[in-house]
N, C-alpha and C positions, 0 to 999 in steps of 0.2 A: 378528405378530398370532396369537392363539390359533386352534386348529383349529376347524372347523365344529361339532365336538361340544361346544364350550364357547362359546356365544354371549356376546358382551359384555354385552347387556342382562341376561342371567341372572347374570353375574358382579356387575354393579353392584347389582342387586337384592339379591343375597346379602350383599354388603358392607354395604349400607344396613341390612338386617335385623340383622346382627351389631352394627353401631354402635348401633342403637336398643336392642338387648338390653343392651349394655354401659352405656348411659346409664341404663337402668332399674335395673340392679344397684347402681349407686352404691357400688362397692366402696370400702372404707376406704383412704384414701391417707395416706402418711406426710407429716408436716410436718418437713422436713429439719432445721430449726433446733431441733427438740425431740428429735431423735435423739442418743444418746450417740455418742462417738467410736468406741467398739467397734462400734456398730450401723452407722455409716458405713463403717468398715473392712470389716465383713462384706459389705455390699452391693457394695463395690468389688471385693473378692476374688471374689464370686459372678459379677460381670461378666467378670473375667479368666478364670475357670474356664469360663464359658459360651461363650467364643469357639470356633466350629467344633466344638462338642460338643453332643450331644442334651441337652435340658433335664433328663430324668430322670437321666442319668449325672452331669451337673454338680451337680444338686441333691443327689444321693447323696454326692458328694464334699464338699459344704458341710456336710452333716449329720455326716460323719465328722470334719471339722475342728472342728465344734461340740462333739462328744463328747470331743475331745482338748483342749478349752478353748483353742483357738488364736485365739479372737476376744476374749479377756479381757485387759485392761491394755495395749491396743494402743499407746498413745503411749509406753509404757516398753519398747519392743522394742529393748533394748540388745544382747542376744546374738543377732544376726540370723543368724549362721551356724547356730546351734542351731535357731533358728526355721525356717530353710529345711529342715533335716533333719527336723524334726517335721512340717512340711507335707508333705514328700515321703513320709514314712512313712504319713501319713493318706491320701494320694492313691494309694499303692500297694496299700492294702487293697482287697479285692474289694467291689464295690458290692452293694446289695440291691435287686433288682427282681423283681416277680412276672411281668413280661411278657417278659423277655429272660434268656438264660442268663448265667452268671457271667462267662464270657470277654468277652461283649459289654457287660457292665455295668461293667467296669473302666475307670478314667479313662485316656484314651488318651495324654495328654502329661504324665505326672507330673513328670519332671525339668525340662522346660521351664517348666511353670507354677510349680513350687516356686521356681525361680530368678527368674522374673518377679515373683512375690509378694514375695520378699525384696527385689528391686530397687525395687519400688513402695514398700515400707516405708522403705527407705533414703532414697528421694526425698522422700516425704511427711512423714516424721518427723525429717528432719535439722534440727539446730539448733533443736529445740523446736517445729517446725512441726506442723500438723495438717491433716486434710482440711477441717475446719470453718473454720479460718482462711483456707485457700486459697479456699474457696467465698465467704466473706464479702468477700475482697479483690477478687473478680472484679466487673467492672462490669455484666455480664449473663451469661445462660446460654451464649452463644456464646464469650465470653472464657473462662469456666470450662471449657468443653469443649475449646477449643484448648489450654489449659494441661494438662488431663488427657491428651489424645491425644498431645501433644508430649513430655511429661516422664515419664509413668507407663508403665512396662513392661507390655505386655499389653493396653493400651487403645488401640484405634484410634477413629476418629470414631463408628462405630456403637456400640461397647461403652461409650464415654464418654457418648453420648447416652442409652443405656439406663440407665446408672448415675444420671444426673441425673433421669431420669424416675422411676426406682424409688424414689428417696429423697424425691420430691416437690419437688425444686428448681425444676422447670419442666415444663409440659406442651407448650411451644411449640418442641419439637424433634422430629425424626422419626428413627425407627430404620430405616435403609435396609438391610434384610437382602436376601438373594438373591430372596426371594419378592416383596418390595415393588419391587425393581428390575425383576423380570419383569413385574409389573403395569404399571409405568410404561412399559415397552416396548410392552406389549399395547395400551394406550390412547393411545399416541402422545406421551407426555410426554418421551420421549427420541428423538433422530433415529435411533438404532440401539441394539441391545441393549447393556446395560452389565453386564459380568460382575463386575468388580472396581472399587472406588472407590480410587484411588491417592493422592489428595491431599485435604487439608482443603478447599481451594478447590473442587475438583470436588464434594466431598460437600455443601458449602453451596449450590452452584448447583443440584444435583439436589434437595436438601431444599427450597429455595425454591419450585421448581416443584411438588413434592409437596404442600407445605403450602398453596399457593395453590389447588390442586385440591381438597384436603380441605375447605378453608373454603368453596369454591364449592359443595361438596356438602352443606354445612350441618353438618359435624362437625369436632371438634377433632383435631389431628394424632395425639394419643395414642390416641384411640379408633379413628381411621381406619386408621392403619398396623397396629394389632393386628387389626382386622377384615380388612384385606387379607391379612395373614399367614395367618390362619385359612382364608380362602376360597381363596386361590391354592394353598395346599398341597393342598386337596381337589381343586381344578381340575386340577392337574398329575397327580394320580392318575387322574382321569377321562380326561385326555388320553392317558395311557399305555395305558389299556384300549381306547382307540379305534384303536390302532395295533398 
């Protein structure tokens, strides 16, 4: 449970306020079947690059890849060894951030991610395949997620869920990052703290409990887990100042 300096009612009220704010904003959402294959590939690569990396650093890397035209003509990635080298070159460039110095704005896993991106391209575009065709063949969002997490390098259940949400494929999956898992422990949705989700089965069990809780609170999973992420990050900082 959280420390005395972070009362649960305060947490829940803050999460509800953020959810209400998100509902009022009514941000434009993608309709995945209206996106081009290049757009789908860009969003998938963004989720690969965002794993265990700060948002601003990952976003800067995506911008560098865009400037290098690395999201154009995606289905025709025939020279994938060259593509990997071009991605690596873009990731090795220093990032641009007003809030952090250059050393800390560099992308931290350039060679690993370049290799994963090449492998993802080889998997998804082999034999004329596409991301779109894979998504259309899936019977539902969970089958699509299982396929992505199983077969696409760099995508686990969390990042695959984020991808499906970002492209507007579904709102009925949860992105169980470390802050959401912490919240689930704090409110008793897990019998003990969960630091790492190791299997898809475990992810789906935790997700089912989280979605049931979010719906009982009156909010959709996509709004609720984002609100939890925002509030728990702040709560952890407050907890640190209390000790």
